[in-house]
PyMOL Python script that loads the backbone (N, CA, C, O; Angstrom):
from pymol import cmd

cmd.read_pdbstr("""\
ATOM      1  N   MET A   1       0.809  -1.198   0.000  1.00  0.00           N
ATOM      2  CA  MET A   1       0.000   0.000   0.000  1.00  0.00           C
ATOM      3  C   MET A   1       0.859   1.272   0.000  1.00  0.00           C
ATOM      4  O   MET A   1       0.430   2.319  -0.484  1.00  0.00           O
ATOM      5  N   ASP A   2       2.073   1.167   0.547  1.00  0.00           N
ATOM      6  CA  ASP A   2       2.948   2.335   0.580  1.00  0.00           C
ATOM      7  C   ASP A   2       3.316   2.818  -0.808  1.00  0.00           C
ATOM      8  O   ASP A   2       3.491   4.017  -1.021  1.00  0.00           O
ATOM      9  N   GLN A   3       3.438   1.880  -1.773  1.00  0.00           N
ATOM     10  CA  GLN A   3       3.777   2.270  -3.139  1.00  0.00           C
ATOM     11  C   GLN A   3       2.698   3.180  -3.720  1.00  0.00           C
ATOM     12  O   GLN A   3       3.004   4.115  -4.460  1.00  0.00           O
ATOM     13  N   LEU A   4       1.452   2.912  -3.389  1.00  0.00           N
ATOM     14  CA  LEU A   4       0.352   3.709  -3.922  1.00  0.00           C
ATOM     15  C   LEU A   4       0.375   5.128  -3.376  1.00  0.00           C
ATOM     16  O   LEU A   4      -0.004   6.066  -4.078  1.00  0.00           O
ATOM     17  N   HIS A   5       0.813   5.297  -2.140  1.00  0.00           N
ATOM     18  CA  HIS A   5       0.895   6.633  -1.545  1.00  0.00           C
ATOM     19  C   HIS A   5       1.980   7.477  -2.206  1.00  0.00           C
ATOM     20  O   HIS A   5       1.925   8.706  -2.167  1.00  0.00           O
ATOM     21  N   VAL A   6       2.940   6.833  -2.798  1.00  0.00           N
ATOM     22  CA  VAL A   6       4.003   7.534  -3.511  1.00  0.00           C
ATOM     23  C   VAL A   6       3.643   7.670  -4.988  1.00  0.00           C
ATOM     24  O   VAL A   6       3.840   8.730  -5.583  1.00  0.00           O
ATOM     25  N   LEU A   7       3.120   6.606  -5.574  1.00  0.00           N
ATOM     26  CA  LEU A   7       2.829   6.578  -7.005  1.00  0.00           C
ATOM     27  C   LEU A   7       1.752   7.579  -7.406  1.00  0.00           C
ATOM     28  O   LEU A   7       1.902   8.288  -8.401  1.00  0.00           O
ATOM     29  N   PHE A   8       0.685   7.639  -6.649  1.00  0.00           N
ATOM     30  CA  PHE A   8      -0.439   8.503  -7.018  1.00  0.00           C
ATOM     31  C   PHE A   8      -0.048   9.982  -7.075  1.00  0.00           C
ATOM     32  O   PHE A   8      -0.293  10.624  -8.096  1.00  0.00           O
ATOM     33  N   PRO A   9       0.550  10.549  -6.024  1.00  0.00           N
ATOM     34  CA  PRO A   9       0.962  11.959  -6.120  1.00  0.00           C
ATOM     35  C   PRO A   9       2.013  12.195  -7.206  1.00  0.00           C
ATOM     36  O   PRO A   9       2.002  13.234  -7.867  1.00  0.00           O
ATOM     37  N   TYR A  10       2.917  11.235  -7.390  1.00  0.00           N
ATOM     38  CA  TYR A  10       3.929  11.375  -8.430  1.00  0.00           C
ATOM     39  C   TYR A  10       3.264  11.470  -9.805  1.00  0.00           C
ATOM     40  O   TYR A  10       3.583  12.356 -10.598  1.00  0.00           O
ATOM     41  N   MET A  11       2.334  10.547 -10.077  1.00  0.00           N
ATOM     42  CA  MET A  11       1.668  10.533 -11.384  1.00  0.00           C
ATOM     43  C   MET A  11       0.882  11.825 -11.617  1.00  0.00           C
ATOM     44  O   MET A  11       0.896  12.369 -12.721  1.00  0.00           O
ATOM     45  N   ILE A  12       0.215  12.302 -10.605  1.00  0.00           N
ATOM     46  CA  ILE A  12      -0.530  13.560 -10.748  1.00  0.00           C
ATOM     47  C   ILE A  12       0.437  14.711 -11.015  1.00  0.00           C
ATOM     48  O   ILE A  12       0.210  15.522 -11.913  1.00  0.00           O
ATOM     49  N   GLY A  13       1.506  14.779 -10.242  1.00  0.00           N
ATOM     50  CA  GLY A  13       2.470  15.872 -10.397  1.00  0.00           C
ATOM     51  C   GLY A  13       3.162  15.881 -11.742  1.00  0.00           C
ATOM     52  O   GLY A  13       3.249  16.928 -12.384  1.00  0.00           O
ATOM     53  N   ILE A  14       3.657  14.734 -12.182  1.00  0.00           N
ATOM     54  CA  ILE A  14       4.391  14.679 -13.456  1.00  0.00           C
ATOM     55  C   ILE A  14       3.474  14.997 -14.634  1.00  0.00           C
ATOM     56  O   ILE A  14       3.911  15.591 -15.619  1.00  0.00           O
ATOM     57  N   ASN A  15       2.208  14.603 -14.534  1.00  0.00           N
ATOM     58  CA  ASN A  15       1.271  14.897 -15.615  1.00  0.00           C
ATOM     59  C   ASN A  15       0.871  16.366 -15.648  1.00  0.00           C
ATOM     60  O   ASN A  15       0.685  16.933 -16.725  1.00  0.00           O
ATOM     61  N   ILE A  16       0.739  16.980 -14.492  1.00  0.00           N
ATOM     62  CA  ILE A  16       0.450  18.418 -14.448  1.00  0.00           C
ATOM     63  C   ILE A  16       1.618  19.211 -15.025  1.00  0.00           C
ATOM     64  O   ILE A  16       1.416  20.129 -15.819  1.00  0.00           O
ATOM     65  N   VAL A  17       2.839  18.857 -14.626  1.00  0.00           N
ATOM     66  CA  VAL A  17       4.030  19.535 -15.146  1.00  0.00           C
ATOM     67  C   VAL A  17       4.121  19.373 -16.661  1.00  0.00           C
ATOM     68  O   VAL A  17       4.386  20.341 -17.374  1.00  0.00           O
ATOM     69  N   THR A  18       3.906  18.169 -17.148  1.00  0.00           N
ATOM     70  CA  THR A  18       4.003  17.911 -18.588  1.00  0.00           C
ATOM     71  C   THR A  18       2.943  18.687 -19.351  1.00  0.00           C
ATOM     72  O   THR A  18       3.235  19.268 -20.397  1.00  0.00           O
ATOM     73  N   PHE A  19       1.723  18.705 -18.845  1.00  0.00           N
ATOM     74  CA  PHE A  19       0.635  19.451 -19.484  1.00  0.00           C
ATOM     75  C   PHE A  19       0.970  20.939 -19.565  1.00  0.00           C
ATOM     76  O   PHE A  19       0.805  21.563 -20.613  1.00  0.00           O
ATOM     77  N   ILE A  20       1.437  21.497 -18.461  1.00  0.00           N
ATOM     78  CA  ILE A  20       1.786  22.922 -18.433  1.00  0.00           C
ATOM     79  C   ILE A  20       2.910  23.215 -19.424  1.00  0.00           C
ATOM     80  O   ILE A  20       2.854  24.212 -20.145  1.00  0.00           O
ATOM     81  N   LEU A  21       3.931  22.358 -19.468  1.00  0.00           N
ATOM     82  CA  LEU A  21       5.045  22.585 -20.392  1.00  0.00           C
ATOM     83  C   LEU A  21       4.599  22.499 -21.848  1.00  0.00           C
ATOM     84  O   LEU A  21       5.145  23.196 -22.703  1.00  0.00           O
ATOM     85  N   MET A  22       3.612  21.651 -22.139  1.00  0.00           N
ATOM     86  CA  MET A  22       3.077  21.607 -23.510  1.00  0.00           C
ATOM     87  C   MET A  22       2.453  22.954 -23.867  1.00  0.00           C
ATOM     88  O   MET A  22       2.636  23.450 -24.979  1.00  0.00           O
ATOM     89  N   GLY A  23       1.721  23.542 -22.929  1.00  0.00           N
ATOM     90  CA  GLY A  23       1.123  24.855 -23.163  1.00  0.00           C
ATOM     91  C   GLY A  23       2.166  25.946 -23.304  1.00  0.00           C
ATOM     92  O   GLY A  23       2.041  26.827 -24.155  1.00  0.00           O
ATOM     93  N   VAL A  24       3.194  25.888 -22.471  1.00  0.00           N
ATOM     94  CA  VAL A  24       4.280  26.872 -22.540  1.00  0.00           C
ATOM     95  C   VAL A  24       4.986  26.767 -23.890  1.00  0.00           C
ATOM     96  O   VAL A  24       5.272  27.781 -24.526  1.00  0.00           O
ATOM     97  N   ASP A  25       5.267  25.539 -24.325  1.00  0.00           N
ATOM     98  CA  ASP A  25       5.972  25.355 -25.591  1.00  0.00           C
ATOM     99  C   ASP A  25       5.120  25.819 -26.768  1.00  0.00           C
ATOM    100  O   ASP A  25       5.646  26.390 -27.724  1.00  0.00           O
ATOM    101  N   LYS A  26       3.828  25.581 -26.709  1.00  0.00           N
ATOM    102  CA  LYS A  26       2.942  26.050 -27.783  1.00  0.00           C
ATOM    103  C   LYS A  26       2.961  27.570 -27.854  1.00  0.00           C
ATOM    104  O   LYS A  26       3.022  28.144 -28.941  1.00  0.00           O
ATOM    105  N   GLN A  27       2.908  28.220 -26.702  1.00  0.00           N
ATOM    106  CA  GLN A  27       2.954  29.682 -26.673  1.00  0.00           C
ATOM    107  C   GLN A  27       4.290  30.192 -27.216  1.00  0.00           C
ATOM    108  O   GLN A  27       4.331  31.177 -27.953  1.00  0.00           O
ATOM    109  N   ARG A  28       5.364  29.523 -26.853  1.00  0.00           N
ATOM    110  CA  ARG A  28       6.680  29.919 -27.366  1.00  0.00           C
ATOM    111  C   ARG A  28       6.750  29.716 -28.876  1.00  0.00           C
ATOM    112  O   ARG A  28       7.380  30.508 -29.577  1.00  0.00           O
ATOM    113  N   ALA A  29       6.122  28.685 -29.372  1.00  0.00           N
ATOM    114  CA  ALA A  29       6.112  28.444 -30.816  1.00  0.00           C
ATOM    115  C   ALA A  29       5.386  29.584 -31.532  1.00  0.00           C
ATOM    116  O   ALA A  29       5.830  30.055 -32.579  1.00  0.00           O
ATOM    117  N   ARG A  30       4.289  30.010 -30.966  1.00  0.00           N
ATOM    118  CA  ARG A  30       3.533  31.125 -31.573  1.00  0.00           C
ATOM    119  C   ARG A  30       4.347  32.417 -31.573  1.00  0.00           C
ATOM    120  O   ARG A  30       4.259  33.220 -32.502  1.00  0.00           O
ATOM    121  N   ASN A  31       5.141  32.605 -30.516  1.00  0.00           N
ATOM    122  CA  ASN A  31       5.942  33.829 -30.383  1.00  0.00           C
ATOM    123  C   ASN A  31       7.327  33.713 -31.012  1.00  0.00           C
ATOM    124  O   ASN A  31       8.131  34.641 -30.938  1.00  0.00           O
ATOM    125  N   ARG A  32       7.595  32.574 -31.628  1.00  0.00           N
ATOM    126  CA  ARG A  32       8.896  32.308 -32.240  1.00  0.00           C
ATOM    127  C   ARG A  32      10.042  32.499 -31.238  1.00  0.00           C
ATOM    128  O   ARG A  32      11.092  33.049 -31.568  1.00  0.00           O
ATOM    129  N   ALA A  33       9.811  32.033 -30.023  1.00  0.00           N
ATOM    130  CA  ALA A  33      10.804  32.125 -28.945  1.00  0.00           C
ATOM    131  C   ALA A  33      11.526  30.795 -28.796  1.00  0.00           C
ATOM    132  O   ALA A  33      11.231  29.829 -29.500  1.00  0.00           O
ATOM    133  N   TRP A  34      12.476  30.759 -27.868  1.00  0.00           N
ATOM    134  CA  TRP A  34      13.218  29.537 -27.579  1.00  0.00           C
ATOM    135  C   TRP A  34      12.233  28.450 -27.193  1.00  0.00           C
ATOM    136  O   TRP A  34      11.317  28.702 -26.409  1.00  0.00           O
ATOM    137  N   ARG A  35      12.401  27.238 -27.730  1.00  0.00           N
ATOM    138  CA  ARG A  35      11.455  26.143 -27.542  1.00  0.00           C
ATOM    139  C   ARG A  35      11.998  25.089 -26.593  1.00  0.00           C
ATOM    140  O   ARG A  35      13.208  24.956 -26.412  1.00  0.00           O
ATOM    141  N   ILE A  36      11.103  24.359 -26.004  1.00  0.00           N
ATOM    142  CA  ILE A  36      11.450  23.213 -25.174  1.00  0.00           C
ATOM    143  C   ILE A  36      11.757  22.058 -26.123  1.00  0.00           C
ATOM    144  O   ILE A  36      10.948  21.765 -27.003  1.00  0.00           O
ATOM    145  N   PRO A  37      12.896  21.399 -25.970  1.00  0.00           N
ATOM    146  CA  PRO A  37      13.249  20.304 -26.891  1.00  0.00           C
ATOM    147  C   PRO A  37      12.244  19.156 -26.834  1.00  0.00           C
ATOM    148  O   PRO A  37      11.712  18.832 -25.772  1.00  0.00           O
ATOM    149  N   GLU A  38      11.991  18.542 -28.004  1.00  0.00           N
ATOM    150  CA  GLU A  38      11.076  17.401 -28.062  1.00  0.00           C
ATOM    151  C   GLU A  38      11.547  16.272 -27.155  1.00  0.00           C
ATOM    152  O   GLU A  38      10.739  15.547 -26.576  1.00  0.00           O
ATOM    153  N   ARG A  39      12.853  16.135 -27.042  1.00  0.00           N
ATOM    154  CA  ARG A  39      13.408  15.092 -26.174  1.00  0.00           C
ATOM    155  C   ARG A  39      12.870  15.231 -24.745  1.00  0.00           C
ATOM    156  O   ARG A  39      12.612  14.228 -24.080  1.00  0.00           O
ATOM    157  N   THR A  40      12.702  16.457 -24.281  1.00  0.00           N
ATOM    158  CA  THR A  40      12.171  16.700 -22.943  1.00  0.00           C
ATOM    159  C   THR A  40      10.764  16.129 -22.812  1.00  0.00           C
ATOM    160  O   THR A  40      10.429  15.509 -21.802  1.00  0.00           O
ATOM    161  N   PHE A  41       9.945  16.341 -23.834  1.00  0.00           N
ATOM    162  CA  PHE A  41       8.578  15.815 -23.792  1.00  0.00           C
ATOM    163  C   PHE A  41       8.565  14.285 -23.817  1.00  0.00           C
ATOM    164  O   PHE A  41       7.740  13.656 -23.154  1.00  0.00           O
ATOM    165  N   TRP A  42       9.477  13.696 -24.579  1.00  0.00           N
ATOM    166  CA  TRP A  42       9.557  12.231 -24.599  1.00  0.00           C
ATOM    167  C   TRP A  42       9.978  11.685 -23.240  1.00  0.00           C
ATOM    168  O   TRP A  42       9.417  10.700 -22.758  1.00  0.00           O
ATOM    169  N   ILE A  43      10.958  12.323 -22.630  1.00  0.00           N
ATOM    170  CA  ILE A  43      11.418  11.874 -21.313  1.00  0.00           C
ATOM    171  C   ILE A  43      10.286  12.007 -20.292  1.00  0.00           C
ATOM    172  O   ILE A  43      10.036  11.087 -19.513  1.00  0.00           O
ATOM    173  N   LEU A  44       9.609  13.145 -20.300  1.00  0.00           N
ATOM    174  CA  LEU A  44       8.505  13.338 -19.362  1.00  0.00           C
ATOM    175  C   LEU A  44       7.403  12.312 -19.579  1.00  0.00           C
ATOM    176  O   LEU A  44       6.839  11.794 -18.615  1.00  0.00           O
ATOM    177  N   ALA A  45       7.093  12.017 -20.834  1.00  0.00           N
ATOM    178  CA  ALA A  45       6.059  11.019 -21.129  1.00  0.00           C
ATOM    179  C   ALA A  45       6.476   9.644 -20.631  1.00  0.00           C
ATOM    180  O   ALA A  45       5.672   8.924 -20.039  1.00  0.00           O
ATOM    181  N   ILE A  46       7.713   9.282 -20.865  1.00  0.00           N
ATOM    182  CA  ILE A  46       8.197   7.952 -20.472  1.00  0.00           C
ATOM    183  C   ILE A  46       8.232   7.794 -18.957  1.00  0.00           C
ATOM    184  O   ILE A  46       7.930   6.716 -18.445  1.00  0.00           O
ATOM    185  N   ILE A  47       8.593   8.842 -18.238  1.00  0.00           N
ATOM    186  CA  ILE A  47       8.698   8.713 -16.777  1.00  0.00           C
ATOM    187  C   ILE A  47       7.355   8.922 -16.073  1.00  0.00           C
ATOM    188  O   ILE A  47       7.310   9.041 -14.849  1.00  0.00           O
ATOM    189  N   GLY A  48       6.272   8.968 -16.832  1.00  0.00           N
ATOM    190  CA  GLY A  48       4.952   9.000 -16.216  1.00  0.00           C
ATOM    191  C   GLY A  48       4.027  10.103 -16.674  1.00  0.00           C
ATOM    192  O   GLY A  48       2.869  10.139 -16.256  1.00  0.00           O
ATOM    193  N   GLY A  49       4.499  11.010 -17.522  1.00  0.00           N
ATOM    194  CA  GLY A  49       3.679  12.143 -17.939  1.00  0.00           C
ATOM    195  C   GLY A  49       2.949  11.960 -19.253  1.00  0.00           C
ATOM    196  O   GLY A  49       2.658  12.938 -19.941  1.00  0.00           O
ATOM    197  N   SER A  50       2.650  10.727 -19.611  1.00  0.00           N
ATOM    198  CA  SER A  50       2.007  10.480 -20.909  1.00  0.00           C
ATOM    199  C   SER A  50       0.591  11.054 -20.972  1.00  0.00           C
ATOM    200  O   SER A  50       0.175  11.541 -22.024  1.00  0.00           O
ATOM    201  N   ILE A  51      -0.149  11.006 -19.878  1.00  0.00           N
ATOM    202  CA  ILE A  51      -1.503  11.569 -19.884  1.00  0.00           C
ATOM    203  C   ILE A  51      -1.436  13.086 -20.044  1.00  0.00           C
ATOM    204  O   ILE A  51      -2.233  13.669 -20.779  1.00  0.00           O
ATOM    205  N   GLY A  52      -0.497  13.720 -19.364  1.00  0.00           N
ATOM    206  CA  GLY A  52      -0.314  15.162 -19.506  1.00  0.00           C
ATOM    207  C   GLY A  52       0.106  15.544 -20.911  1.00  0.00           C
ATOM    208  O   GLY A  52      -0.340  16.562 -21.439  1.00  0.00           O
ATOM    209  N   SER A  53       0.966  14.730 -21.526  1.00  0.00           N
ATOM    210  CA  SER A  53       1.374  14.980 -22.908  1.00  0.00           C
ATOM    211  C   SER A  53       0.189  14.858 -23.849  1.00  0.00           C
ATOM    212  O   SER A  53      -0.024  15.712 -24.710  1.00  0.00           O
ATOM    213  N   PHE A  54      -0.575  13.796 -23.680  1.00  0.00           N
ATOM    214  CA  PHE A  54      -1.738  13.568 -24.543  1.00  0.00           C
ATOM    215  C   PHE A  54      -2.767  14.684 -24.377  1.00  0.00           C
ATOM    216  O   PHE A  54      -3.303  15.199 -25.358  1.00  0.00           O
ATOM    217  N   ALA A  55      -3.035  15.050 -23.128  1.00  0.00           N
ATOM    218  CA  ALA A  55      -3.988  16.133 -22.871  1.00  0.00           C
ATOM    219  C   ALA A  55      -3.482  17.452 -23.452  1.00  0.00           C
ATOM    220  O   ALA A  55      -4.257  18.217 -24.027  1.00  0.00           O
ATOM    221  N   GLY A  56      -2.184  17.720 -23.302  1.00  0.00           N
ATOM    222  CA  GLY A  56      -1.605  18.938 -23.861  1.00  0.00           C
ATOM    223  C   GLY A  56      -1.683  18.970 -25.377  1.00  0.00           C
ATOM    224  O   GLY A  56      -1.914  20.021 -25.975  1.00  0.00           O
ATOM    225  N   MET A  57      -1.489  17.816 -25.993  1.00  0.00           N
ATOM    226  CA  MET A  57      -1.613  17.739 -27.451  1.00  0.00           C
ATOM    227  C   MET A  57      -3.029  18.105 -27.889  1.00  0.00           C
ATOM    228  O   MET A  57      -3.216  18.814 -28.878  1.00  0.00           O
ATOM    229  N   ARG A  58      -4.003  17.628 -27.162  1.00  0.00           N
ATOM    230  CA  ARG A  58      -5.409  17.871 -27.523  1.00  0.00           C
ATOM    231  C   ARG A  58      -5.849  19.293 -27.178  1.00  0.00           C
ATOM    232  O   ARG A  58      -6.465  19.966 -28.005  1.00  0.00           O
ATOM    233  N   VAL A  59      -5.546  19.749 -25.989  1.00  0.00           N
ATOM    234  CA  VAL A  59      -6.011  21.062 -25.546  1.00  0.00           C
ATOM    235  C   VAL A  59      -5.322  22.188 -26.307  1.00  0.00           C
ATOM    236  O   VAL A  59      -5.973  23.133 -26.753  1.00  0.00           O
ATOM    237  N   PHE A  60      -4.007  22.084 -26.454  1.00  0.00           N
ATOM    238  CA  PHE A  60      -3.244  23.158 -27.083  1.00  0.00           C
ATOM    239  C   PHE A  60      -3.007  22.938 -28.572  1.00  0.00           C
ATOM    240  O   PHE A  60      -2.396  23.779 -29.230  1.00  0.00           O
ATOM    241  N   HIS A  61      -3.484  21.816 -29.112  1.00  0.00           N
ATOM    242  CA  HIS A  61      -3.244  21.452 -30.514  1.00  0.00           C
ATOM    243  C   HIS A  61      -1.751  21.541 -30.820  1.00  0.00           C
ATOM    244  O   HIS A  61      -1.323  22.145 -31.803  1.00  0.00           O
ATOM    245  N   HIS A  62      -0.984  20.917 -29.939  1.00  0.00           N
ATOM    246  CA  HIS A  62       0.468  21.003 -30.016  1.00  0.00           C
ATOM    247  C   HIS A  62       1.056  19.632 -30.327  1.00  0.00           C
ATOM    248  O   HIS A  62       0.656  18.633 -29.729  1.00  0.00           O
ATOM    249  N   LYS A  63       1.984  19.583 -31.244  1.00  0.00           N
ATOM    250  CA  LYS A  63       2.669  18.356 -31.668  1.00  0.00           C
ATOM    251  C   LYS A  63       1.727  17.383 -32.370  1.00  0.00           C
ATOM    252  O   LYS A  63       2.052  16.204 -32.510  1.00  0.00           O
ATOM    253  N   THR A  64       0.585  17.851 -32.805  1.00  0.00           N
ATOM    254  CA  THR A  64      -0.392  16.963 -33.430  1.00  0.00           C
ATOM    255  C   THR A  64      -0.047  16.616 -34.877  1.00  0.00           C
ATOM    256  O   THR A  64      -0.614  15.676 -35.433  1.00  0.00           O
ATOM    257  N   LYS A  65       0.857  17.344 -35.486  1.00  0.00           N
ATOM    258  CA  LYS A  65       1.285  17.034 -36.853  1.00  0.00           C
ATOM    259  C   LYS A  65       2.497  16.105 -36.871  1.00  0.00           C
ATOM    260  O   LYS A  65       2.933  15.665 -37.934  1.00  0.00           O
ATOM    261  N   HIS A  66       3.033  15.812 -35.697  1.00  0.00           N
ATOM    262  CA  HIS A  66       4.181  14.917 -35.587  1.00  0.00           C
ATOM    263  C   HIS A  66       3.658  13.494 -35.406  1.00  0.00           C
ATOM    264  O   HIS A  66       3.098  13.164 -34.360  1.00  0.00           O
ATOM    265  N   LEU A  67       3.838  12.661 -36.412  1.00  0.00           N
ATOM    266  CA  LEU A  67       3.345  11.289 -36.366  1.00  0.00           C
ATOM    267  C   LEU A  67       3.927  10.528 -35.181  1.00  0.00           C
ATOM    268  O   LEU A  67       3.246   9.708 -34.565  1.00  0.00           O
ATOM    269  N   THR A  68       5.195  10.807 -34.865  1.00  0.00           N
ATOM    270  CA  THR A  68       5.809  10.110 -33.727  1.00  0.00           C
ATOM    271  C   THR A  68       5.082  10.429 -32.423  1.00  0.00           C
ATOM    272  O   THR A  68       4.964   9.564 -31.555  1.00  0.00           O
ATOM    273  N   PHE A  69       4.596  11.656 -32.275  1.00  0.00           N
ATOM    274  CA  PHE A  69       3.853  12.022 -31.064  1.00  0.00           C
ATOM    275  C   PHE A  69       2.437  11.451 -31.098  1.00  0.00           C
ATOM    276  O   PHE A  69       1.962  10.928 -30.091  1.00  0.00           O
ATOM    277  N   THR A  70       1.759  11.544 -32.237  1.00  0.00           N
ATOM    278  CA  THR A  70       0.368  11.086 -32.298  1.00  0.00           C
ATOM    279  C   THR A  70       0.253   9.578 -32.139  1.00  0.00           C
ATOM    280  O   THR A  70      -0.800   9.083 -31.737  1.00  0.00           O
ATOM    281  N   ILE A  71       1.299   8.846 -32.441  1.00  0.00           N
ATOM    282  CA  ILE A  71       1.294   7.395 -32.243  1.00  0.00           C
ATOM    283  C   ILE A  71       2.016   7.028 -30.951  1.00  0.00           C
ATOM    284  O   ILE A  71       1.528   6.202 -30.179  1.00  0.00           O
ATOM    285  N   GLY A  72       3.167   7.634 -30.714  1.00  0.00           N
ATOM    286  CA  GLY A  72       4.017   7.264 -29.584  1.00  0.00           C
ATOM    287  C   GLY A  72       3.424   7.569 -28.223  1.00  0.00           C
ATOM    288  O   GLY A  72       3.500   6.741 -27.315  1.00  0.00           O
ATOM    289  N   ILE A  73       2.840   8.734 -28.071  1.00  0.00           N
ATOM    290  CA  ILE A  73       2.290   9.116 -26.760  1.00  0.00           C
ATOM    291  C   ILE A  73       1.147   8.176 -26.350  1.00  0.00           C
ATOM    292  O   ILE A  73       1.142   7.713 -25.209  1.00  0.00           O
ATOM    293  N   PRO A  74       0.174   7.872 -27.231  1.00  0.00           N
ATOM    294  CA  PRO A  74      -0.856   6.903 -26.826  1.00  0.00           C
ATOM    295  C   PRO A  74      -0.288   5.515 -26.521  1.00  0.00           C
ATOM    296  O   PRO A  74      -0.804   4.821 -25.645  1.00  0.00           O
ATOM    297  N   LEU A  75       0.754   5.107 -27.221  1.00  0.00           N
ATOM    298  CA  LEU A  75       1.379   3.816 -26.914  1.00  0.00           C
ATOM    299  C   LEU A  75       2.010   3.821 -25.523  1.00  0.00           C
ATOM    300  O   LEU A  75       1.856   2.871 -24.755  1.00  0.00           O
ATOM    301  N   ILE A  76       2.708   4.883 -25.218  1.00  0.00           N
ATOM    302  CA  ILE A  76       3.307   5.007 -23.884  1.00  0.00           C
ATOM    303  C   ILE A  76       2.202   5.041 -22.825  1.00  0.00           C
ATOM    304  O   ILE A  76       2.339   4.439 -21.760  1.00  0.00           O
ATOM    305  N   MET A  77       1.113   5.745 -23.122  1.00  0.00           N
ATOM    306  CA  MET A  77      -0.011   5.806 -22.200  1.00  0.00           C
ATOM    307  C   MET A  77      -0.576   4.404 -21.944  1.00  0.00           C
ATOM    308  O   MET A  77      -0.920   4.070 -20.810  1.00  0.00           O
ATOM    309  N   GLY A  78      -0.669   3.595 -22.989  1.00  0.00           N
ATOM    310  CA  GLY A  78      -1.143   2.225 -22.837  1.00  0.00           C
ATOM    311  C   GLY A  78      -0.232   1.390 -21.954  1.00  0.00           C
ATOM    312  O   GLY A  78      -0.701   0.625 -21.111  1.00  0.00           O
ATOM    313  N   VAL A  79       1.066   1.538 -22.149  1.00  0.00           N
ATOM    314  CA  VAL A  79       2.032   0.819 -21.314  1.00  0.00           C
ATOM    315  C   VAL A  79       1.896   1.267 -19.860  1.00  0.00           C
ATOM    316  O   VAL A  79       1.932   0.441 -18.949  1.00  0.00           O
ATOM    317  N   HIS A  80       1.740   2.568 -19.643  1.00  0.00           N
ATOM    318  CA  HIS A  80       1.564   3.069 -18.280  1.00  0.00           C
ATOM    319  C   HIS A  80       0.289   2.516 -17.656  1.00  0.00           C
ATOM    320  O   HIS A  80       0.278   2.148 -16.482  1.00  0.00           O
ATOM    321  N   PHE A  81      -0.777   2.457 -18.434  1.00  0.00           N
ATOM    322  CA  PHE A  81      -2.034   1.902 -17.925  1.00  0.00           C
ATOM    323  C   PHE A  81      -1.834   0.454 -17.483  1.00  0.00           C
ATOM    324  O   PHE A  81      -2.305   0.056 -16.418  1.00  0.00           O
ATOM    325  N   LEU A  82      -1.140  -0.326 -18.298  1.00  0.00           N
ATOM    326  CA  LEU A  82      -0.886  -1.722 -17.938  1.00  0.00           C
ATOM    327  C   LEU A  82      -0.027  -1.828 -16.678  1.00  0.00           C
ATOM    328  O   LEU A  82      -0.301  -2.653 -15.807  1.00  0.00           O
ATOM    329  N   LEU A  83       1.004  -1.000 -16.582  1.00  0.00           N
ATOM    330  CA  LEU A  83       1.867  -1.029 -15.395  1.00  0.00           C
ATOM    331  C   LEU A  83       1.123  -0.633 -14.125  1.00  0.00           C
ATOM    332  O   LEU A  83       1.264  -1.282 -13.088  1.00  0.00           O
ATOM    333  N   VAL A  84       0.340   0.422 -14.209  1.00  0.00           N
ATOM    334  CA  VAL A  84      -0.411   0.870 -13.040  1.00  0.00           C
ATOM    335  C   VAL A  84      -1.467  -0.168 -12.671  1.00  0.00           C
ATOM    336  O   VAL A  84      -1.692  -0.428 -11.489  1.00  0.00           O
ATOM    337  N   SER A  85      -2.112  -0.757 -13.665  1.00  0.00           N
ATOM    338  CA  SER A  85      -3.094  -1.826 -13.404  1.00  0.00           C
ATOM    339  C   SER A  85      -2.426  -2.990 -12.694  1.00  0.00           C
ATOM    340  O   SER A  85      -2.986  -3.550 -11.752  1.00  0.00           O
ATOM    341  N   TYR A  86      -1.247  -3.352 -13.135  1.00  0.00           N
ATOM    342  CA  TYR A  86      -0.501  -4.442 -12.504  1.00  0.00           C
ATOM    343  C   TYR A  86      -0.176  -4.095 -11.050  1.00  0.00           C
ATOM    344  O   TYR A  86      -0.343  -4.918 -10.151  1.00  0.00           O
ATOM    345  N   ILE A  87       0.283  -2.885 -10.841  1.00  0.00           N
ATOM    346  CA  ILE A  87       0.626  -2.452  -9.484  1.00  0.00           C
ATOM    347  C   ILE A  87      -0.592  -2.506  -8.575  1.00  0.00           C
ATOM    348  O   ILE A  87      -0.511  -2.993  -7.447  1.00  0.00           O
ATOM    349  N   PHE A  88      -1.718  -2.005  -9.064  1.00  0.00           N
ATOM    350  CA  PHE A  88      -2.940  -2.026  -8.255  1.00  0.00           C
ATOM    351  C   PHE A  88      -3.416  -3.452  -7.991  1.00  0.00           C
ATOM    352  O   PHE A  88      -3.862  -3.762  -6.887  1.00  0.00           O
ATOM    353  N   ALA A  89      -3.324  -4.313  -8.989  1.00  0.00           N
ATOM    354  CA  ALA A  89      -3.851  -5.662  -8.869  1.00  0.00           C
ATOM    355  C   ALA A  89      -2.992  -6.569  -8.003  1.00  0.00           C
ATOM    356  O   ALA A  89      -3.514  -7.349  -7.207  1.00  0.00           O
ATOM    357  N   TYR A  90      -1.685  -6.469  -8.155  1.00  0.00           N
ATOM    358  CA  TYR A  90      -0.803  -7.440  -7.524  1.00  0.00           C
ATOM    359  C   TYR A  90       0.043  -6.916  -6.369  1.00  0.00           C
ATOM    360  O   TYR A  90       0.621  -7.704  -5.621  1.00  0.00           O
ATOM    361  N   MET A  91       0.119  -5.621  -6.220  1.00  0.00           N
ATOM    362  CA  MET A  91       1.004  -5.098  -5.183  1.00  0.00           C
ATOM    363  C   MET A  91       0.254  -4.371  -4.075  1.00  0.00           C
ATOM    364  O   MET A  91       0.867  -3.938  -3.099  1.00  0.00           O
ATOM    365  N   SER A  92      -1.034  -4.233  -4.206  1.00  0.00           N
ATOM    366  CA  SER A  92      -1.762  -3.497  -3.157  1.00  0.00           C
ATOM    367  C   SER A  92      -2.365  -4.436  -2.135  1.00  0.00           C
ATOM    368  O   SER A  92      -3.009  -3.986  -1.187  1.00  0.00           O
TER     369      SER A  92
END
""", "prot")
cmd.dss("prot")
cmd.show_as("cartoon", "prot")
cmd.util.cbc("prot")
cmd.orient("prot")
């Protein structure tokens, strides 16, 4: 049960950060300012921010023309869903 007390706040936090950064990067793109590297978004998605990335893509219409993002982020989200389901089912 202790894992859930750590996992839940972590997942919420990383997804909020990722979502906000997607919005910041979209605004920077519009202003032709310095951009957040795509690698950063991939790392954030892999370490748990896939829902925030997906939500940011939809809300801000950001990275939606990049096939790697439109396919990769939902795949990572699916893997995260399976991992979290496993944790809830077998470790709680």
